[in-house]
C-alpha positions in Angstrom: -9.8 4.9 -12.4 -8.2 4.5 -8.9 -9.4 0.8 -8.3 -7.3 0.0 -12.2 -4.4 1.5 -10.8 -4.5 -0.7 -7.5 -5.0 -3.8 -9.5 -1.7 -3.1 -11.2 0.0 -3.2 -7.9 0.7 0.9 -7.6 0.0 2.1 -4.0 0.3 5.7 -2.6 3.8 5.5 -1.9 4.6 5.2 -5.3 2.8 8.0 -6.5 4.3 10.1 -3.9 7.7 8.9 -5.1 6.7 9.6 -8.7 5.7 13.3 -7.5 9.1 14.1 -6.0 10.9 12.4 -8.7 8.8 14.7 -11.3 10.1 18.0 -9.2 13.7 16.9 -9.1 13.4 15.7 -12.8 11.7 18.9 -13.9 14.7 21.3 -12.2 17.3 18.9 -13.8 15.8 19.4 -17.3 15.6 22.8 -17.0 19.4 22.8 -16.5 20.5 20.4 -18.8 18.2 22.0 -21.6 19.5 25.7 -20.6 23.1 24.7 -21.0 23.1 21.9 -23.6 20.5 24.0 -26.3 21.4 27.2 -27.9 17.5 28.0 -28.2 18.1 30.1 -25.0 15.7 30.5 -22.0 12.5 29.9 -23.4 13.3 26.2 -24.5 14.4 25.4 -21.0 11.5 27.1 -19.3 9.3 25.1 -21.6 10.8 21.8 -20.9 10.7 22.3 -17.0 7.3 23.5 -16.8 6.2 20.5 -19.0 7.8 17.7 -16.5 6.9 19.8 -13.4 3.0 19.5 -14.4 3.1 16.0 -13.7 4.2 16.6 -9.9 0.5 17.6 -8.9 -1.2 14.8 -10.7 1.0 12.1 -9.0 0.4 13.8 -5.7 -3.3 13.9 -6.1 -3.2 10.3 -7.2 -1.0 9.5 -4.2 -3.9 11.1 -2.0 -6.8 9.1 -3.5 -4.9 6.0 -3.4 -4.1 6.6 0.3 -7.9 7.4 1.0 -8.8 3.7 -0.7 -6.1 2.2 1.4 -7.3 3.6 4.8 -10.7 2.2 3.8 -9.6 -1.1 3.3 -7.7 -1.2 6.9 -4.2 -1.3 5.0 -2.9 1.5 6.7 -3.6 3.0 9.9 -3.7 6.7 10.2 -1.1 8.2 12.3 -2.6 11.3 13.3 0.8 13.5 13.3 2.8 10.7 15.1 6.2 9.8 13.6 6.8 6.0 12.2 8.8 5.5 15.2 6.3 6.3 17.8 3.5 4.4 15.7 5.9 1.3 15.7 6.6 1.7 19.6 2.8 1.9 20.3 2.3 -1.3 18.3 5.1 -3.0 20.0 3.6 -2.1 23.4 0.2 -3.5 22.4 2.0 -6.6 21.5 3.6 -7.2 24.6 1.1 -6.1 27.1 -0.4 -8.9 29.2 -3.9 -9.8 28.7 
């Protein structure tokens, strides 16, 4: 399944973004449903929970894709380094004399 997702051009970053979007969409749908509908809190809770359940799935797929990407060498693990530190380390390797 992960290979099919990758073949369609989706990478781990896309899945992580979808997970965070799901969290935001869950809160927004809960608020909108709560204010717009007269059905009360139960209906709003159902909408928020329904959309909120997507987030873990997206995050797990993101992790699975990230592991596949690391095996293929498309991403170098940073081991807690910031993006800036990783870039600086990459630049120093390029500019060092051989």
